[in-house]
FIBA-816819 format. One record per residue (C-alpha): x, y, z. Coordinates in nm, 4 decimals, always signed. Layout:
REM FIBA-816819
[site [X,Y,Z]]
...
***
This chain:
REM FIBA-816819
[site [-1.7560,+1.5460,+3.1642]]
[site [-1.3967,+1.6224,+3.0970]]
[site [-1.2429,+1.5591,+2.7632]]
[site [-0.9423,+1.3315,+2.7960]]
[site [-0.6566,+1.3435,+2.5492]]
[site [-0.7326,+1.6892,+2.4123]]
[site [-0.4012,+1.7408,+2.2207]]
[site [-0.4286,+1.3878,+2.0759]]
[site [-0.7857,+1.4479,+1.9704]]
[site [-0.6927,+1.7752,+1.8117]]
[site [-0.4117,+1.6081,+1.6122]]
[site [-0.6550,+1.3424,+1.5042]]
[site [-0.8951,+1.6089,+1.3815]]
[site [-0.6051,+1.7728,+1.1857]]
[site [-0.5244,+1.4335,+1.0325]]
[site [-0.8879,+1.3933,+0.9399]]
[site [-0.8706,+1.7269,+0.7499]]
[site [-0.5739,+1.5999,+0.5580]]
[site [-0.7614,+1.2742,+0.4921]]
[site [-1.0436,+1.4708,+0.3293]]
[site [-0.7921,+1.6813,+0.1329]]
[site [-0.6118,+1.3634,+0.0108]]
[site [-0.9403,+1.2189,-0.1158]]
[site [-1.0566,+1.5487,-0.2864]]
[site [-0.7203,+1.6425,-0.4273]]
[site [-0.5052,+1.3277,-0.4732]]
[site [-0.2816,+1.4903,-0.7309]]
[site [-0.1284,+1.6971,-0.4459]]
[site [+0.0989,+1.3988,-0.3600]]
[site [+0.2270,+1.3516,-0.7153]]
[site [+0.2849,+1.7309,-0.7409]]
[site [+0.4823,+1.7348,-0.4132]]
[site [+0.6841,+1.4341,-0.5274]]
[site [+0.7588,+1.6020,-0.8708]]
[site [+0.6291,+1.2831,-1.0297]]
[site [+0.6673,+1.2158,-1.3982]]
[site [+0.3461,+1.1715,-1.5991]]
[site [+0.3784,+0.7901,-1.5961]]
[site [+0.3908,+0.7682,-1.2165]]
[site [+0.1114,+1.0177,-1.1335]]
[site [-0.1670,+0.7520,-1.1293]]
[site [+0.0208,+0.5486,-0.8611]]
[site [+0.0659,+0.8600,-0.6460]]
[site [-0.3055,+0.9302,-0.6821]]
[site [-0.3856,+0.5816,-0.5645]]
[site [-0.1441,+0.6150,-0.2683]]
[site [-0.2891,+0.9549,-0.1734]]
[site [-0.6443,+0.8194,-0.1683]]
[site [-0.5173,+0.5221,+0.0463]]
[site [-0.3638,+0.7693,+0.2869]]
[site [-0.6898,+0.9622,+0.2946]]
[site [-0.9032,+0.6590,+0.3821]]
[site [-0.6487,+0.5457,+0.6434]]
[site [-0.6227,+0.8774,+0.7996]]
[site [-1.0026,+0.9327,+0.8152]]
[site [-1.0432,+0.5857,+0.9833]]
[site [-0.7777,+0.6310,+1.2379]]
[site [-0.8824,+0.9892,+1.3017]]
[site [-1.2396,+0.8903,+1.3748]]
[site [-1.1165,+0.6570,+1.6507]]
[site [-0.8767,+0.9369,+1.7701]]
[site [-1.1443,+1.2025,+1.7880]]
[site [-1.4456,+0.9999,+1.9043]]
[site [-1.2998,+0.6966,+2.0793]]
[site [-1.2416,+0.6389,+2.4604]]
[site [-0.9061,+0.7156,+2.6094]]
[site [-0.7637,+0.3676,+2.5368]]
[site [-0.8692,+0.3915,+2.1751]]
[site [-0.7206,+0.7469,+2.1504]]
[site [-0.3852,+0.6001,+2.2534]]
[site [-0.4158,+0.3276,+1.9962]]
[site [-0.5016,+0.5771,+1.7279]]
[site [-0.2028,+0.7975,+1.8138]]
[site [+0.0332,+0.4996,+1.7968]]
[site [-0.1155,+0.3995,+1.4646]]
[site [-0.0872,+0.7571,+1.3323]]
[site [+0.2823,+0.7752,+1.4377]]
[site [+0.3543,+0.4324,+1.2843]]
[site [+0.1704,+0.5559,+0.9629]]
[site [+0.3853,+0.8630,+0.9477]]
[site [+0.7033,+0.6609,+0.9805]]
[site [+0.5838,+0.4191,+0.7160]]
[site [+0.4890,+0.7057,+0.4863]]
[site [+0.8361,+0.8455,+0.5302]]
[site [+1.0058,+0.5217,+0.4393]]
[site [+0.7758,+0.4643,+0.1418]]
[site [+0.7952,+0.8224,-0.0017]]
[site [+1.1701,+0.8595,+0.0551]]
[site [+1.2280,+0.5421,-0.1361]]
[site [+1.0226,+0.6668,-0.4257]]
[site [+1.1640,+1.0149,-0.4434]]
[site [+1.3890,+1.0904,-0.7355]]
[site [+1.5473,+1.4155,-0.5993]]
[site [+1.7363,+1.4860,-0.2764]]
[site [+1.5263,+1.8080,-0.2266]]
[site [+1.2067,+1.6105,-0.2518]]
[site [+1.3442,+1.3414,-0.0032]]
[site [+1.4220,+1.6180,+0.2391]]
[site [+1.0788,+1.7721,+0.2194]]
[site [+0.9130,+1.4303,+0.2560]]
[site [+1.1282,+1.3500,+0.5650]]
[site [+1.0475,+1.6849,+0.7107]]
[site [+0.6723,+1.6588,+0.6674]]
[site [+0.6310,+1.2927,+0.7673]]
[site [+0.8731,+1.2971,+1.0586]]
[site [+0.7368,+1.6394,+1.1662]]
[site [+0.3822,+1.4956,+1.1875]]
[site [+0.5185,+1.1883,+1.3704]]
[site [+0.6885,+1.4188,+1.6161]]
[site [+0.3748,+1.6377,+1.6602]]
[site [+0.1655,+1.3321,+1.7251]]
[site [+0.4161,+1.1941,+1.9736]]
[site [+0.4370,+1.5313,+2.1507]]
[site [+0.0584,+1.5509,+2.1791]]
[site [+0.0303,+1.2003,+2.3167]]
[site [+0.3073,+1.2683,+2.5643]]
[site [+0.1413,+1.5928,+2.6676]]
[site [-0.1872,+1.4264,+2.7248]]
[site [-0.0367,+1.1487,+2.9322]]
[site [+0.1736,+1.3799,+3.1566]]
***
């Protein structure tokens, strides 16, 4: 049996690792966003939501058939773009906005590249 979509499945596995991290250490997002004390709880909630979402989509991307992997990758890319818009809108500093854009758009690009590689 050959494994189809190996790069996409690898990216899904990497996203699953982040999902676990987000659930275990949700404060990472508030720290990265340099959030004030009064906004930290909302970032923790957001990080946990990202963790659950990423684990669910990643499970499909790692274990699903080829058609499901394509769907998971499209969902992952859409999620990265939505995360970018959400976090950039919430960022108080230009430096933080730049980092948010770099990370979220970087992951979107990596996911798109993996999918393109697999479908070549």
